[in-house]
N, C-alpha and C positions, 0 to 999 in steps of 0.2 A: 864576360871576359875570362879567358883561360889563364891559369898559372902554368907557364911552361917550365918543365924541369930543366935543370942545368945539364950540360953535356957531362958524360961520364958519371952520372948519378947511379949508384948501385941500389938494387932492390934488396928485399930481405932474402935470407938464404933459400927459403922455400920458393920464393918467386923467381930467383935466379935459376933454380932447377927447372921451373916451368918454362922460363925463357929458352933454356937450352933445348927443351923438347920442341918448342915452336920454331926456333932457328934451324933445327935439323930438317924441318919440313922443306925449307928452301933448297937444301942440298940434295935431297933424295926424291922429292916429288916431281913428277913429270906431268905437264898438262894441267887441267883444272883440278883444284882441290878446295876443300871447305874447312874453315876453322872457326871455333867459337872461343872468345876470350871473355871471362867473367872476372870482374874486379870490384872490391868494395869502394874503390875511389877512381875517379877519372885520372888522377895524377899518375898512378902506376900504369894505367892504360896508355897514357901519352908517352911515358918512358918507353914502353914496349913498341908503340907505334913509331917512335923516332928510330929505334933500333932496327925495326923492320924496314923502314925507308932506307936506312944506311946499307943494310944487307942487299936489298933489291938494287940500289944504285951501284954497288960494287960489282953486281952481276950484269950491269949494263941495262937495267930496266928502270921502271918508275913505279912508285906507289901512288895510286889514285885514292884520295881520301874524301869521305863524306861524313861531316860532323854537323848535324842539324842543330839549330838554335831554338827549336820549338817542336812539340809533338806533331804539329801539322807538317812541318818540313820533313820530319822522319817518315811520315806516311808516303812521301814522294820519292822514296829511295828506289823502288822497283823500276820506274821509267828511267831513272838515272843509271841504274845498273845495266839496263838493256839498251842504252844509247850506243851509237857507233863508237863514241870516244872511248868507251870502256873495253872494247873488244880486244885491243892489243895490249892492255895493261898487264904488267908482270904480276901485279897483285892489287886487289881492291880492298879497301878498309872502310867499314861502316861502323861508326861509333855513336852511341846515344846514351848519355848518363843524365840522371836527374837527382841523385843523392847530394850533389854539391852545386846545384844551380840555384842561385839566390831567389828566394820567394816563389819557387815553382812547386806546385802540388805534384806529387808523384803519380796520382791516378791517371791523368791524361797521357803521361809518358808510357806507363804500363799498357794502357789501351792501344797506344800507337804501336808499341813493339808487338803486341798480340796480333794486330792487323798485318804488320810487316811479315811476321813469321807465317801466318796463314797464307798470305799471298805468295811468299817464297816457296812454301810447300807445294802450292798449286802450280807454280811456274818453274819448278826445280829443273825440269828437262831443258826448258828454254835457257835458263841461267847456265846450265852445264855446257850447252852447245855454244852459247855466246861468249862466255868468259874463258879465255885461254890460260889464265893463271889462277892464282889463289884468290879466294874470297873469305874475308875475316869479318865476323860480326863481334863487336866489343860492346858489352852491356854490364849493368850492375849485377853482382853475384846473386842478389836476392830474387831475381826473376828467372834464374836458370830453369827451375821446374816448369815455368810457363812456356819456355822455348820448346821443351820436350813435348808438352801437350799440344801446342799450336802447330808444330812442324815435325810430326813423328817420322815422316819419310825422310826428310832432310837430316834429322837427328840420327836416324839409324844408318845413314850412309857412312862411308869411311871418312868421317870428319875427325879432326884433331880438336880436343877440348882442353883448353888451358884455363886453370882456375887459380887466380892470384889470391893469396890470403891477406895481402896488405901487411905493412910492417907492424900494425897496431902501434904505429911508430910516431908519426908527427903530423902529416898533412891534414888529416881529418880532425885531429885534435887541436891544431894550432890556430885555425883561421880566426876564430873570434877571441882567442886569448889575447890577441893584439889590442882589444878594446879596453883592457883592464886598467891602464893607468888613469887615475882620476884627472878630470879636466883641470889644468893649472888654473890658479886663481885668476878670474877675469880682471883686467886692468881697470882701475878707477882713477879719476883725476887727482893727482897729487903734485905738488911742486917738487922739482928735482932737489935733492939734498935736504928736504924737509925732515926734521926729526919727529919721531912719533910723539904725540902729546902724552902727558901724564894723565892716565885715566882717572885716578883718584882726585886729582885737582879739579878736573872738568866735571866729574860727577858732583862734587861739592858745589862747584860753581852753578851747575844746572839747578841744584836744589835751592840755591839762593835766589834764582830768578823766577819771575811769575810764570805759572803754567800758561800755555797757549800763546806765548810771545816768541817773536823771532830771536830774541836774545837767548831764551832758554833752548830753542831748537838748535841754534848754532853751537851752544855749549854741549848739547847731547851729541851732535855730530863729531865734535872733537873727542868727547869721551868714547864714542863708538870706535873711532880711529885708533885711539890708544888701547882700548880693550882688545880689538882685533889683533893689533900688533903683539899684545901680550898673550895671544892664543886663547882669549876668553870670548869666543865667538858667540856663545849663547847670550852672555851679558851685553855684548855689543849689539846684537840684534834687537834686544829689548829697548836699548837706548835709541837706536836708529829708527825703530818703528814709531816711537813717540814723536821723534823729529819729523818723520815723513807725514804723519797725520797732522802735525801742527802746520807744516808748510802747505799741505793740501787745503786746510781751512783758510790759511792766510791768502793763498793764491786766488781764492774765489773773490775776495775783495780787491786785491792788487795783483792781477795776473802778470803785469809787466815787471813787477819786482820779484815775485816769489815763484813763478812757474819754473825758472831755471833751477832754483834751489830744490824744488820738488822733483824735477827730472833727474838731477844729479844724485840725489839721495835715494830715489827709487832704484837707480843703477847700483849704488852702493849696497842697498838692501838686498838686491839679487845676488851680489857677491857673497854676502853672509849666508843667504839661503843655500847657495851652492856649496860653500865650505862646510855646512852642516848637513849636507846630503838632501836638502829640501828643494830639489830641482823643479818640481811641479809648482811650488810656491814662488820660485824665482821668475817663472815665465810671465805671469801677469804683470809683475813690476817692470820687467824689461819691455813688454809690449806697450805699457802706458808711457814709459820713458821715451821709447822710440817715437810714439805719436806726438809727445810734447816737443821733443827735439826737432822733429820734421817741421812742425809749425814754426818754431823759433828760427830754424835755418833759413826759411823763406825771407825773413826780415833781416837776419844778420848771419849770413853764411860763414863769414870769416871766424866768428866766435863759436858758432854752434855746429858747423859741419863736422869738425873733428870729433865732437862728442856724439853726434848722431852716428858716425861711422863706427866708433868704439862700441856703442850700445847695440847697434845692429850686429856687430861681430859677435858679441857675447851671446845675444839671442840666437844667432846662427850656430854657435857652439852647442847650446842646449838642444837645438833641433837636430844637430849632428848626432848627439848622444841618443836621442829618441829614435832616429833611423837605425842606429846600431842595435838598440834594445829590441826593436821590432824585427831585426834581421834583414832590413832593407839596406844592404851594404852598397848596392849600386846607387841608391839615392844618397847615401852618405858620401860616396865618392864625388858625385856631382856637387853636393853642398860644400865639400872640402875645397873643390876647385873654385867655387864662387867665393869662399872665404879668402883664398889666396889672392884672387883678383881684387876683392874689396880692400884687403890690407895693402896691396900694391898701390892703390889709388891714394893712400894717405902717407904720413911720414912718421907713424908710430912704429919704432923698431921692435918693440916687444910683440905687438900684434903681428908683425910680419914674421917673426920667428915662430910664433904660435900657429900661424896659418900654415907654414911649411911642416911643422910637427903634425898638425891635424891631417894634412894631405898624406904624410907618411903613414899615419895610423890607418887612414882610409884604404891605401893600397895594401897594407898588411891584412886588414879585415876582409878584403876581397880576394885574398890568397894570391897576391902578386908581389911577393917580397922583394924581387929584384927591382921593381919600380919604386918600392918604398925607400930604398937605401939613399937615393940622391936627395929627395926632400928631407929625409932625416939628417943627412949630413949638413944640408943647408940650415936646418933648424938648430942643429948643434953649434955650428959656427957662429950664427947670429946671436944665439943666447949666450954663448961663451964670451963674446965681446961685451955684452951687456953685464954679464955676471962679474966681469973684472971691475966694474964701477961699484960693486957692492949690492947690486939688485938681487934680492933673495928670490923673487919670482923667476928671474932669468936663470939663476943657479938651479932651481928646481926643474925648470923646463929643460935645461941642458942635460940633467940626469935622466929625465923622462925620455929624451931623445936617444940617449945611449941605451936605455932599456929596450926601447922600440927597435933600435938597430939589432940588439941581441935577439929579439923575437924573429926579425927578418932573416938574420944569419942562421938561426936555428932551423927555420923553415926551409932554407936553402941547403941545410945539412952541412953547414960550415961550423961544426961544433966547437972547434978550438977557438975560432974568432968569437963565437957567441959566449964562450966561457970567459974570454978576456973582457968582453963588454960587461958581463955580469960582475966580474971582479972590480972593474973600474967604477961601475955604478955603486957597488957596495962601498968602495973606498970613499967616493964622493959623499955618499949619505953619512958615513961616519964623520967626515970632516965638517959637514953641515949640522951634525947632531941630530939627524933623523933616525929615530930608533927603529921604526918599522915602515916598510914601503911595500904595500900589497902587490904592486906590479913587479917589483924585484923578487918577491917571494914566488910569484907565479913563474917567472923566468927561471928561478932556481929549481922549482919543481919540474919544469919541462926539461931542463938540462940533465937532471939526475935520471929522469925517465929515459931520455934518448941514450944516455950512457949506460943504460941497463943496471943502474944502481937503484933497484926497486925498493929496497927497504928505506933508503934515504928519501926517495921520492914519496913514499907513503907517509913518512913523518912530515914532510913539507906540506902535502895536500891535506893531511889530517889537521895540522895546525891551521892551515888556511880556512878550513871549514868552521873553526871556532872563532875566527876573527870577526869582530863586530861589523866591520865594513862589508864583509861577505854576507853575514847574516842579515844585514839590512838591504842587500841588493840582490834581488832574485836572479838576475842574469849571471852574476858572479857565482851564485850558488850552483847554477846549471853547469858552469865550466868546472867547478871544483868536483862536483859529483861525477861528472863525465870523466875527468882525469882520474879520480879515485877508482872508478870502474875499470879503466884501462890498466891501472897499476895492479889492482886485485887480479885481473885476468892474467897478467904476465907473471904473477906470483902463484897462479893456478888456484886461486881462491874464487872459483867460478860463481858460487852462490852469492858471495859478497859482491862480486862484480856485477851480476845481474840486478841485485837490489839497488846498487849505486846508480846504474844506468837507468833503471826504471824511475828512480827518484829524479834524475836529471830530466827524463822524458816528461814526467808530470809537470815539472816547473816550466819547461820550455813550452809545453802546450798551453799552460796557464798564461804565458806571455804572448801567445800567438806568434811565436818566432819559428817560422817554417824552416829556416836554414838550420837552426839547432835541432829541430825535430827530425829532419831528414838525416842530419849528421849522426844523431844518436841512434836512429833506426839502423843505419849502416854499421855502427859499432856493435849493436846487438847481434847482427848477423855474424860479424867477425868473432865475437866472443862465443857464440853458439858453435861456430866452426872449430875454434880452438878447443872448446870443451869436448867436442866430438872426437877431434884428432888425438886428444890426450887420454881418452878413455881406453882401458885395457882391451886388447883385441882378443 
């Protein structure tokens, strides 16, 4: 899926100059002409493509566009170019990018472009006679030398070559920043208006009761609830883990009585695992709980179906995070849509708000910020209604939705609106007594970068690198090192920039995240170009 640029989006100053050169071709060229456009990102290429279409339409013609979705499709471009339909086109545009196609290996695309250029070189006279207007090939900047090698005759003709530098700006840096906000705490079964238990009382009560008994397990559950509410999650997990093992033992003798308690507290245990960053440990607990609730739902759907839905939803959220970590944002989008439909089948208002938030995140991560805004507005409205009742999770989710809106607005280059989102989220965190929000810190760093306040941006990203949550999460480290590299480059500290980008590349490869690897490789090309352009002549 492509992220379409908004109308009237401006390129960087260098790229605007390159556009002026290309647009001049339409005013002065007569008959067939050839153009090459190289860009570090398909986003800028699409901006230029839309402008070309507008110029051609203003002159009474049409732009025929070929944008393949696979290397195999790219190989079929020559028959398409030589088809009768192309003969009268005012201009023909062939575009094939791989640096920002999710999960795609670059090698097949490079090989496909090599083959296309070899065949274009062989059929250059047939193309010249057949096409009466312009022919533009748009490709990643990194394979420009291969074009010269594969198609020397075409290259040496009177072709216009446009090379975009990219803004070092936003689009390639932003896509996965959108995954930063931590998953809001998964919901667990609690009575509305229930006060948090006194943990000290229930710890003492558990000590008083015999080990291995249901009475002790129930006291430990209450203690864990109170400890979690007091933000003592480590202690809560210890208490709840003992309760889970007790219920597991008891359920073997009395499954009809204790299996529901086991499943409910397995789900609660996973919540604590997630809050402590132990997502891998949370998954087996959730899977076991889903299995138990599935069996219980068959005999008593009214009681256990809502609990099954809730637990499946939380397990789906964990899988969603795994998709993003691997770089499979298309898989994450499909899963987010499934979560939305799953929540719609139930009557849990918080799950519904969280589902819309997750869908917004998915659209952001797939570089479709315009599509992200509506789900995020929906999540914000639903969570705001719940927050008015004093629901802390809903208040946190509302703030997270505002931050995600900020990322989407920033990716759409609506910087002032993004700044307002940042300020509102910052104010809400202050009101809630949240001292540090890593997602908000990332948004802050992106804002300062886009505003070209590079010293401020450097301070934000340097601080983020030292944050324990970043140090404990390799994907966040990739993002921070990538952004530090971009900031260093804009400060003309190119050696530091290359070291930072190389560190990001090592981490991304260790995660097997091809999206990040391709994005970082594209940034390396940009930084190398910037360094070359800044060298004394």
